[in-house]
N, C-alpha and C positions, 0 to 999 in steps of 0.2 A: 534435509534429513527428516525422515518420518518420525512422528512423536511416539513415545511409549504409550501403549493402550491401557492407561490407568482408568479405573472407575471412580467417579466422583461421588455418586450416590445411586440409589435404586428408586424407581417409581413404579409401583404396582408390579414389582418383580422384574422390571426391565432395567438393565444397567445403563447408566448415563456416563459415557466416556468424558474424562476431564477436558481433553483438548477440544473435542467437538462441542461441549457445553459452552466453553468460553468463546469459541468461534461464533456459535449461534447468538450468544449474548452480545458479542461485539457487533454483529450484523444488525441485531435489533436496536442497539443504541445508535448505530450509524443511521438507520432508517428513521428513527425518531428525530434526530438532529436535522436530517435532510428535509423532512416534511415541515419541521418548524421553520427552517430557513425559507423553504418554498412558500409557506403561508405568509411569512413576513414580507417577502418580496413580491407577493401577488402572482406567484407562478405555480400554485397548487392546482393541478388539473389532471384529467385522465392521461394527458400526454406525459406529464412528469411521472405518473405511476408506471406507464409503459417504459419510460427511460430507466427507472429503478429496476423493473423486471429484467430489462436487458443487462443491466450491471450485475444483478444477482446470478443470472444464468451464465453470463460470460465469466464471472469470478469463480463460480463453482467448477466450470470446465477447466479454467486455467489452473486452479489449485490441484485438481486431480491429475491433469495430463502434463504438467510442466516437467515431470521426470522422464517424459517420452524422448526428449532430445538431449540427454545428459552427455552423450559421447558422439564424436564425429563419425566413428565407425558404426554404421547401422546395426551390425551384428551384435554389438555390445549393449544396445538399448533394449528395454523390455518391449513386449508387444503392446498394442494399443489397449487390449483388455487388461493386461497386467498393470500397465501404467494407471488405468482407471481404478482398478481394485486396490492397488498398493501404492497409490500416488505419494509424492513427496510432500504434499500439503504446502507447496511453496506460496508464500505471501506475494512475492514479486510476480509469479505467474498468474495468481488470482487478480492482482491489480491490473496487470497488462491486459488480460482478457476481459476484465470488467470494463475497461476503457473502450475496447473494441465493441463489447456488447452494447454500450451506450450509443455508439455511433451507428451500429446496425439497427437498433431500435428506432433511433431518430430517422434514419433513412426509410424504414418501413412505414412509419406513420407520417412522414413529411414534416417533422418538427425541427425548426431551425434555431430556436432560442437556445442560447448558451446555458449550460447547467453546471459547468465546472465549479463555479463559486459556491453552488449549493453542496456539491460533493466534498469540497476541501475540508471544512470543519467536521463534517460527518465522518469522513474516512479517518481523520486524525483521532477523534475520540473513540471510534469503533476499533481502530488498531490498538489503542492503549488498552482497551478491555480484552480484545482477542489475544494479545500477546501474553496475558496472564496464563492462558492455557499452555503456551509454549514454555513459559517459565517453569511451570509445574511438571512438564512431561518430557522436555528435551534437554540435551547436553547444554550446560550453561555457557561454556565458552572455553577459551584456551587457558592453560595454566598461567597464573600471575603471582607475583610477590606483593601486590598491593594489599593494604590492610583490609579491604572490603571483599577480598576473594571469598568465594562460597564453595561448599562441598556438595556433591551429589552422590546418590547410591551407585555402587559399582555395577549394578544391573543395567544401567542406561547403555544402550547399544552405541557402537561407534564413538566411544568417548574414552580415550586412553587416560585422560586426567581423572575421570570418575573411578576407573579401575585402580589407579595408583593412589587414590585418596588425596590428590593434590588440590590446593585451592585454585579456583578458576574465576575468570571474569564473569560477573552476572550480566552477560550481554543483553539478555531480554529486559532486565531492569533498566539498562541504558536506553533501550528502545521505548519502553513504556514512559520513561521520563521525557524523552524527546517528543513523543506524540502528545503528551499532556501539555508540554510547553508550546508545541505547535498549535494546539487547539486554542490556548489562551492568546497566542500571538495573532492568530487569524481573526479572532474576535476583536482584538485591539486594532488590527489593520482594516477591518471591514468598513467602518465609516470613512476611513481615509482613502479607500480605494473604491468607493461605491460607484464612481463614475467611470471606472475602468473595468469593463466586463472581461472576465477571464484572468484578471491579475492575481486574485487570491489563489486560484487553482495553480497558476504558473509558479507562484512563490512556494506553495506547499510541495508541489512535485519536485521542483529543483532542490529545495531544502532537504527533503527526505532522501532524494537520490544521493546527494553529497554525504549526508549523515550515514546512510546505510552502507555506502562504499567504505567510509572510515570505520564504522563499527564492525565490519566484516573482519578486520584485523584482530578483533577480540573474540570472534566466534569460532566454533569448533568445525566449521565447514572445511572440506578437503580443498587444498590448493591444486590447480590443474596446470597452470602455465605462468611463468614469471612470478611465482609466489602469490598469485592472485586466485581467488575462488571463482566458481561459476557465477555466483551473483555479482561479483565485482566486474566481470567481463560483460555481463548483461547490463549492469548499471553504467558502464562506460558509454555504451551506445545511448542509454537513456539520458545521461547527463548532456551529451552532445545535442540530442534532440531538444531537451529542455532549453539549452542555451539558444539554439536556433529559433525555437518558438518565442522566447523572450525578445530576441533581437528583431524578429519579424513583427511581433506585436507592437513594440515601441516605435519601429520605423513606420508602420501603418498608422499608429496613433499620431505620430509627429506629422505625417503627411496630411491626415485629416484635420489636425489643429491648424496647420499652415493654410489649408484651403479655406477653412472656416474664417480664419483671421483675414485672409485676402478678400473674401466675399463681404465681410463686415466693413472693411475699409472702403470697398467699392460702393457699398450702399450709403456709407457716410458721405463720400464725395458727391454722389449723385443726388 
């Protein structure tokens, strides 16, 4: 759902949109955390700068063009130019294409070092900041009778609850809280998983996929089939891929550990 085009403030006569400001701030925060992690791990180089550039380009394209495939019938979808100009600003589309952008950048420069563990805490904190823009400009969620339900102006588009003045789930608050908790959890896990490259990234992606699938039940997104929203169908595939990645990772890890143990035993015997 595209955000309302609210102006946060003006700089030298230029209007600064609320949503875009917090997206930019979230990206800046994520970049700062990424470079801090890269420096601590001894991975700060021109190659990691190229990887970040790939993520930014891919993420920007994904956010703008994710609404291009909203319907199975091609006639119902906007043109490529319309999707770019009036994109849905989908976070999931941005994250998916950022992931692709990272791999494209690595392929182009021949960089094979894993960077997922650098991105995990960076994305978590960046998402917490960026979602503030969504909180201030988009429909909060579905109507609720819970005591912490919030109200939003009736002018918010595609929001029946806003027009009716009903209390609604503060779904973006839920997401901000999740990402802050994920950021703290990843830092707690970091020393415990320091010898398992890629484990932090897998934990974060799997955790966010499951959480986002669940929180969609509180959001104002349109249901399309079996009472599930488009993001939930997208996440179903993502969750399956995350599970497959985790299983493959731990099987590979177990095989390497077994091989190392066998070699150590042979060396001891000889």
